[in-house]
C-alpha positions in Angstrom: 23.1 -7.9 -4.4 21.0 -4.8 -5.0 17.7 -6.8 -4.7 18.9 -8.4 -1.4 19.7 -5.0 0.0 16.2 -3.7 -0.9 14.5 -6.6 0.7 16.7 -6.3 3.8 16.0 -2.6 4.1 12.3 -3.0 3.6 12.2 -5.6 6.4 14.1 -3.2 8.7 11.7 -0.4 7.7 8.7 -2.6 8.7 10.0 -3.1 12.2 7.2 -1.9 14.5 9.5 0.4 16.4 11.0 2.1 13.4 10.4 5.8 13.2 9.3 7.4 9.9 12.1 8.9 7.9 10.2 10.8 5.2 6.9 11.7 6.8 6.2 13.8 9.9 4.1 12.2 12.7 0.8 13.6 11.4 1.4 12.4 7.9 2.5 9.0 9.1 -0.6 8.6 11.3 -2.7 9.3 8.2 -0.7 6.8 6.2 -1.1 4.1 8.9 -4.9 4.5 8.8 -5.1 4.6 5.0 -3.2 1.4 4.5 -5.2 -0.3 7.3 -8.6 0.7 5.7 -7.5 -0.2 2.2 -6.3 -3.7 3.2 -7.6 -4.6 6.6 -6.7 -7.6 8.7 -9.2 -10.4 8.2 -8.3 -14.1 8.4 -5.1 -13.0 6.8 -2.7 -10.2 7.9 -3.6 -6.7 6.7 -1.4 -4.0 5.2 -0.7 -2.5 8.6 0.5 -5.8 10.0 2.6 -6.3 6.9 4.3 -2.9 7.6 3.2 -1.3 4.3 3.2 2.2 5.9 6.9 1.7 6.8 7.6 0.4 3.3 6.1 3.4 1.7 8.0 5.7 4.0 11.2 3.9 3.2 10.6 3.9 -0.6 10.0 7.7 -0.6 12.9 8.4 1.7 15.5 6.2 0.0 14.4 5.6 -3.5 12.0 8.2 -4.9 13.2 11.1 -6.9 12.7 14.6 -5.4 9.8 15.3 -7.9 8.1 12.1 -6.8 8.6 13.0 -3.1 7.0 16.4 -3.7 4.1 14.9 -5.6 3.5 12.4 -2.8 3.6 15.0 -0.1 1.2 17.3 -2.0 -1.0 14.4 -2.9 -1.2 13.1 0.7 -2.1 16.6 1.9 -4.9 16.9 -0.8 -6.1 13.4 0.2 -6.2 14.5 3.8 -8.4 17.4 2.8 -10.7 15.2 0.6 -11.1 12.7 3.4 -12.0 15.3 6.0 -15.5 15.0 7.4 -17.7 17.3 9.4 -17.1 15.0 12.4 -13.4 15.6 12.2 -10.1 14.5 10.7 -10.0 11.1 8.9 -7.8 9.5 11.6 -10.4 10.5 14.3 -13.4 9.0 12.5 -14.9 5.5 13.2 -13.7 2.7 10.9 -17.1 2.7 9.2 -16.8 6.5 8.5 -13.3 6.1 7.3 -14.3 3.3 4.9 -17.2 5.4 3.6 -15.0 8.4 3.0 -12.3 6.4 1.4 -14.8 4.6 -0.8 -16.1 8.0 -2.1 -12.5 9.1 -2.9 -11.8 5.7 -4.6 -14.9 5.9 -6.8 -14.1 9.4 -7.9 -10.4 8.4 -8.6 -11.4 5.4 -10.7 -14.4 6.9 -12.5 -14.3 7.1 -16.3 -12.4 10.3 -17.3 -11.1 10.9 -13.7 -7.6 11.8 -15.1 -4.4 11.8 -13.0 -5.8 11.3 -9.5 -3.1 10.9 -6.8 -5.2 8.3 -5.0 -4.8 5.9 -7.9 -1.0 6.1 -7.6 -1.2 5.8 -3.8 -3.4 2.7 -3.9 -1.1 1.0 -6.4 1.8 1.6 -4.0 -0.2 0.2 -1.1 -1.0 -2.9 -3.2 2.6 -3.3 -4.4 3.9 -3.0 -0.8 1.4 -5.5 0.5 1.6 -8.2 -2.1 5.4 -8.1 -2.2 5.6 -8.4 1.6 6.0 -11.8 3.2 2.5 -11.7 4.6 0.9 -10.7 1.3 2.8 -13.1 -0.8 2.9 -16.2 1.4 -0.3 -15.9 3.5 -2.7 -13.9 1.4 -1.7 -15.3 -2.0 -0.4 -18.6 -0.6 2.8 -18.5 -2.6 4.7 -21.8 -2.3 8.4 -21.3 -3.2 9.0 -25.0 -3.8 6.5 -27.1 -5.7 6.8 -30.8 -6.6 6.1 -30.2 -10.3 6.8 -27.1 -12.5 3.8 -26.3 -14.6 4.2 -23.4 -17.0 1.2 -21.3 -18.1 -1.4 -22.8 -15.8 -4.8 -21.1 -16.1 -5.6 -19.2 -12.9 -8.9 -21.1 -12.7 -7.0 -24.3 -12.1 -5.1 -23.0 -9.1 -7.6 -20.4 -7.8 -5.2 -17.6 -7.1 -2.5 -15.4 -8.5 0.9 -14.7 -7.0 1.5 -11.3 -8.3 -0.2 -8.7 -10.5 2.0 -8.6 -13.6 0.5 -5.4 -15.0 1.7 -3.4 -12.1 3.9 -0.4 -12.7 5.4 1.6 -9.8 7.1 4.4 -11.6 9.3 5.5 -8.7 
């Protein structure tokens, strides 16, 4: 019952007309651009189309502890500062400039010895939100809920894809 409620709530949060509950308009605009640049639409839906920005807003509003909410607010503010360019705010830059700035932040966050960088936590949440959405699971990863034969422990090379990243840890 609890899982069904989470899924139903996440679907409602992803409604395009839904207003953010946790973020203000400026933060939400940044969140929208970040998820879109991290997982853009290609021949499969992107994170924006999957409603990941609404999912993150819902998770922080309804599920995260106050300390996690404060860390996320401060982390997003710091990320905004780090993504700022001489040409303007991140949301005002061209897609190419946004990608370049985000790549620089990503490389620093995942560099050896980088420590506890907020961007790593943020990116994990974007990936979790996307790959547990209907678009991420069924279109991108091509999950098939019913298969003719059950085959346990199939090497990924035999099927060419994974359904979910088992090493993921959300820590909300």
